[in-house]
C-alpha distance (Angstrom), angle and dihedral (degrees) to the residues before:
residue distance angle dihedral
M1 . . .
A2 3.78 . .
E3 3.78 121.5 .
V4 3.80 116.7 -112.3
C5 3.79 131.0 -142.2
H6 3.80 110.2 -104.5
V7 3.83 91.2 -143.2
C8 3.81 103.0 49.9
G9 3.81 101.9 12.7
K10 3.82 93.9 -129.9
P11 3.82 121.9 131.9
L12 3.79 116.1 -86.6
D13 3.78 125.0 -125.7
E14 3.81 109.2 -130.3
I15 3.80 91.8 -133.3
Y16 3.80 99.9 42.7
S17 3.79 101.5 45.0
V18 3.81 126.9 100.7
S19 3.80 135.8 -177.1
C20 3.79 123.0 -111.8
M21 3.82 110.7 -116.1
V22 3.83 90.9 -140.3
C23 3.82 106.2 45.2
G24 3.82 100.1 13.6
R25 3.80 94.0 -131.7
K26 3.80 120.5 136.8
I27 3.80 121.7 -105.3
H28 3.80 137.6 171.6
F29 3.79 113.1 -80.1
P30 3.83 108.7 -99.4
S31 3.80 100.8 -121.2
A32 3.81 123.1 -166.0
E33 3.79 88.5 -151.5
T34 3.81 96.3 70.0
A35 3.78 127.5 74.6
D36 3.81 96.2 -142.9
K37 3.81 122.9 97.5
G38 3.78 93.5 -112.8
C39 3.79 130.1 -150.6
G40 3.80 98.1 -84.9
H41 3.76 145.7 -10.4
I42 3.78 141.1 -117.6
V43 3.80 117.3 -96.9
T44 3.79 120.9 -161.2
Q45 3.77 117.9 -142.3
W46 3.77 107.0 -161.5
Y47 3.81 94.8 -177.5
A48 3.80 90.3 58.2
C49 3.83 98.0 33.8
A50 3.79 88.1 -127.3
L51 3.76 145.2 117.3
S52 3.79 120.8 -126.6
F53 3.77 134.7 178.3
E54 3.78 130.6 -124.2
C55 3.80 123.9 -167.0
N56 3.79 119.7 -128.3
R57 3.82 92.1 -114.7
C58 3.81 93.8 57.1
S59 3.79 90.9 43.1
E60 3.82 91.6 52.4
Q61 3.82 91.8 47.4
K62 3.81 90.2 50.9
Q63 3.83 91.5 51.1
F64 3.83 90.6 47.6
R65 3.83 91.4 52.7
K66 3.82 90.2 50.5
I67 3.81 90.9 51.6
E68 3.81 91.0 49.0
K69 3.81 90.4 52.1
G70 3.82 91.0 47.7
K71 3.80 93.8 -117.7
L72 3.78 95.0 119.9
S73 3.76 128.7 43.5
């Protein structure tokens, strides 16, 4: 049975799937070559000289928490 993306629920391709750095669940690789919104985005980590991935669900939850704390308008 193929794994599914926890954001969109569609089957994952073994080559083009990545793990979210926040929740650890697998998502579709956010490609710059496609026109769709995608299931996540690339996050740069300057302190580690690395690229990571964050799913849209974790990103939205993080933005919501910032709004609740009054840190984002």
